[in-house]
C-alpha positions as CSV (number, residue, x, y, z in Angstrom):
1,M,-5.2,19.7,14.6
2,R,-2.2,18.2,16.3
3,F,0.7,16.6,14.4
4,T,2.1,13.3,15.8
5,L,5.3,11.6,15.0
6,H,3.7,8.2,15.2
7,G,0.2,7.4,14.1
8,R,-2.3,5.6,12.0
9,V,-5.4,6.4,10.0
10,I,-7.8,3.7,8.9
11,G,-10.7,3.5,6.4
12,L,-9.7,6.2,3.9
13,R,-11.6,5.7,0.6
14,A,-9.7,5.8,-2.7
15,R,-10.9,6.3,-6.2
16,G,-11.7,3.1,-8.1
17,G,-13.1,1.2,-5.1
18,A,-10.5,0.7,-2.3
19,E,-10.2,1.4,1.4
20,V,-6.7,2.4,2.7
21,D,-5.1,2.1,6.1
22,V,-1.8,4.0,6.6
23,E,0.7,3.9,9.5
24,W,3.6,6.2,9.9
25,N,6.6,6.6,12.2
26,R,9.0,9.5,11.7
27,T,12.1,7.3,12.0
28,A,10.8,3.9,10.8
29,T,9.2,2.3,7.8
30,T,5.7,3.5,6.6
31,N,3.1,0.8,6.0
32,A,-0.1,0.7,4.0
33,V,-2.9,-1.8,3.7
34,V,-5.3,-1.5,0.8
35,K,-8.6,-3.4,0.8
36,I,-10.1,-3.8,-2.7
37,L,-13.9,-3.1,-2.8
38,A,-14.3,-3.4,-6.6
39,T,-12.3,-5.1,-9.4
40,H,-10.2,-2.4,-11.0
41,D,-6.6,-1.7,-12.2
42,F,-4.8,0.3,-9.6
43,Y,-1.6,2.4,-9.8
44,F,0.2,2.8,-6.4
45,R,2.9,5.4,-5.8
46,A,5.2,5.3,-2.8
47,P,5.3,8.4,-0.5
48,K,7.8,11.1,-1.4
49,G,11.3,10.0,-0.5
50,K,10.3,6.4,-0.2
51,K,10.1,3.3,-2.4
52,F,8.4,0.0,-2.1
53,G,10.4,-2.3,0.2
54,S,7.9,-5.2,0.0
55,A,4.4,-5.8,-1.4
56,S,2.0,-8.8,-1.0
57,R,-1.5,-9.7,-2.0
58,T,-3.9,-11.7,0.2
59,T,-6.6,-13.6,-1.5
60,A,-8.9,-16.5,-0.5
61,S,-6.2,-18.9,-1.6
62,G,-3.4,-17.3,0.6
63,V,-0.7,-14.7,0.5
64,Q,1.4,-14.0,-2.6
65,T,4.5,-11.8,-2.8
66,I,4.4,-9.2,-5.5
67,P,7.7,-8.6,-7.3
68,I,8.9,-5.0,-7.3
69,P,10.8,-3.9,-10.3
70,A,14.2,-2.4,-9.1
71,A,14.2,0.3,-11.8
72,H,10.7,1.5,-10.8
73,A,10.5,0.8,-7.1
74,E,8.5,4.0,-6.5
75,T,5.4,2.9,-8.5
76,L,3.4,-0.3,-8.7
77,S,0.6,-1.2,-11.0
78,V,-1.8,-4.2,-10.3
79,A,-5.0,-5.6,-11.7
80,A,-6.8,-6.0,-8.4
81,R,-9.9,-8.0,-7.8
82,E,-12.7,-7.4,-5.3
83,A,-12.0,-8.8,-1.8
84,E,-8.2,-8.8,-2.2
85,T,-6.0,-7.1,0.3
86,Y,-2.6,-5.5,-0.5
87,H,0.1,-4.9,2.1
88,F,2.9,-2.5,1.3
89,E,6.0,-1.6,3.3
90,F,7.9,1.5,2.3
91,V,11.6,2.2,2.9
92,T,13.6,5.4,2.6
93,I,15.4,6.0,-0.7
């Protein structure tokens, strides 16, 4: 296996019914997109050394910004519904 400084993986399956796409760049922000396949409560944790810079939810009615608590910017808990998509941007702590 070869390590790359920049890359992307798509279609990872997560417990609870979600599909995850992740993009990385050694010197820039890391992004993740989570497609919800089944209604479930999800607990998201930022990668080591990162915190949530922004988060949004896309539903049939549009895009909504998710507030990130400043005191706990490394974790985020949501009650997700099937067919929603979450977009996360991570920044270095």
